[in-house]
N, C-alpha and C positions, 0 to 999 in steps of 0.2 A: 504494500500500500504506500502510495506516494505521500510524503509529509507536506502539509500545507504551509506555505511560507507565512511567517508572522508579519505584522505591520512594521514592528520595530524591535530594537535591541537596547536594553538598558544595562549598563555596566556601572556598578558602584565600586569606588576605590577608597579605602580608608587607610591613611598613612600615619603611622605612629612613630614618635621619636624623631621628628624631622629636625634637620639642622637648625640650630638656634638662630633666630632672626628672620627666617624665611616666612614665617606665618604673619609677620607684620610688614613685610616688604611689598608695598603696593606695586612698584615697578616690576619686580620679579613675577608676581602673580599675574599682572597684566600681560607680561611677555609670555608667560606660560599659556595663557588663554590663546594668544596668537599662535604659539608654537604647536599646541596640541591640535589645532585646526589643520595646520600643515601636515602634522604626523598622520592625522586621520584621512588626509587627502579629500577634505570636504570644503564647502564654500560658506563663508560668513554672510549673514544678512546685514550685519552692522558691526562696528567695532565692539569689543568687549565692554561691559559695564562692571565696575568694581566699586564697592562701598566699604567704608570702615565702620565697624560697630563702636559705639561710644563706650569706652572701657571704664568710665566713671559711673555711668548708669548701669552697665551690665559687665562688671569685672570678670565674671566667669565665662562670658561670651565674647570677650575682647578678641578682635580679629578682623578678617576681611570676608566679604561675600561677593561673588562675581558670577556673571553669566555672559555667554556669547551665543546669540541665536544663529543657527545654521539653517541653510536651505534644507538639510537633511534632518534637523531637529535642534539640539542644543547641548552645551556643556556648562555645568555649574561647578563652582569651587566655594568651599567654606573653610576658613582657617580658625583655629582657636589657639591664641598665643599662650595662655597659661599651661597648656598641655603639649605644645608643639605638635598639634594634631591637624591634619588636613583631610577633608572629605570631598571627593570629586564624583560627579555623576556625568556619564556620557550616554546620551540618548540619541539614537539614530535609526532612521528607516533604511539606512545603508549598512551592510555588514562591515565589520572591522575586526582587526586582530586584537583580541583581549590580552593576549600574552605581550604583544608589542606595547600596548598602552600601559599595562601593569609595570613593565620594565621602565618605560619612559617616565612615568610619574614617580616611581621610586627613586630613580637616578636624579631627576630634576630637583627634588626636594631633599635628597639624601636621607630618606626614611630608613629607620632601623627595621621596621616591620610593616607588612602590607596585608590587608584583608580585602579580598575581591568577591563580589557577588555579581551574578548575571541573570537577567530575566528577559524572556521573550514577551513582548507586548503585543496586544491585538492579535492573539493567536486565532481568533475567528474572523478577523478582518477580511480575509480573502475568500470566505465561504458565505458571507452575508451579502445580499443584493439590495 
């Protein structure tokens, strides 16, 4: 029986023990958003958006949050400075190499440990009319 193609693919990447200083580096995280789009061989709809959390109001959530919209869907990043933790979501209707993205993100932020999850989205999309 032929497998029905899902609408999209969601990869979540959690990076633990990232190199000190990267979680608060706006320029580095912005450049990461540019570079991961190139690594994925996808097309941006606009430049990345990156926001800094107010560390006085939310000290346990101090960090950066960003998103780059893609023609094929989007990439999100969230950093937490207190824990040197980075969470990345890659969602795409185009297939991509999860192994390449895992290695790319780990090396980019010098993470000590990586946790990856993968979900097929819209598994009934191509069966519904």
